[in-house]
N, C-alpha and C positions, 0 to 999 in steps of 0.2 A: 503495500501500499503505499510505504514512506517514496519507493523507488518513483515509480510513476511521476511523485508531484516533485522531485529534486527533477526532473531528468524536464518538465513542463518551465521549473524558474528557470533551470540553466538553459532551455532554450529560449525562451522571455527574454534573459537578460542579453543573450549571445546577439541574437537576432535586433535587438534595439540596440544594442552599441557599437553594433558591425556596420552599419549604413549610418552613420549623423546626416549627411550630406540630404537626405531625404524628410530632413523634419529642421522643424525651426528652432529647437533649442535644446543643447543638449542636457545630460541627467544631472550633473554637477551642478546649473544655472537652477535646474528643476529644487533639488533637493537642498539646497542653501535657501534659494525663497521657501522653500515647505517649512525649514529649522527656524527661519527668523521669523517667520509669520507665526509658527507657534508658540514660539520665545515671547514673541512683541504682541501678542494678538490684544494684551489688557491695554496697552496705550491707543485702539480707541475710544474708552469712558473718556477717559477726561479729556483727548483731541473733540470731539463730538461735542461735548459739555461745553467746552468753550465757544466752539462754532456757534452751537445753538446760542449760547447767552450772547451773542453780539449780534443778533435778530432785535427787530422793531420791539416786538417784548420779550427780553431778557428772561422773565419769569417763566414764559411759556416756551421761550425757545432752549432755556437748560434742560426743560423737562421734557421736550422732545429730543433734545442732544443726550439725554442719557437713556431712554429707550434705545434712540435708532443706535446709540455708541455700544449697548449692549446684545443687540443685534448682531453687530458687526463683528463684535468681539467672539461671537459662538458661531459665526459665518468664517471669519479669519481663521478659526483655532480647527475649524471643520476642513476647510480647503488646505491649509497648512498640514495638518497631518495627514491628509489624503495624496499631497502632492510628496509628503516626505517618505510617505509606504512605498509608493508608486512610484520615485523619480526612475526607475530603469524603463519604464515605455514613454518614451516622448511625445509629444503632442505632436498632432500631424503641420504641415508646412504651412498649412494657410492659419493656424490656431497658434496665437501667442501666448496665451494667458486667460486662466478662469474667471481672472478680475476682469478681465475685456469686459465679458458679458455684463457684470455687474455694474462697470462705468467706476471700479476703485483703482486706485493706484498698487502697482504689486507689493508695497510694502506699508505697516499702519502709518510711520513716520514723513511717509511723503505727502 
């Protein structure tokens, strides 16, 4: 039972690393971004709280910033964990980042 699973993992890694010219990003970039977002996902809370407090109504903006920051923290944690675990499977050529669809920067501090 373990032998086929190992063979599958080795095959995916070898195929994924063998032809990097067919993909937009290398596995190291994906792994680094994933680890960075797992470790710094909590930065979304103070960032969104600050951005919300600069709106027209700072009280409502801060409240909405707290809610938005909580959601983005969970999102960054989940996507970062996915990228960390699946770094050896590159994204397709025309797909730069999962954050692109969400209109978010690749890292929380950007």
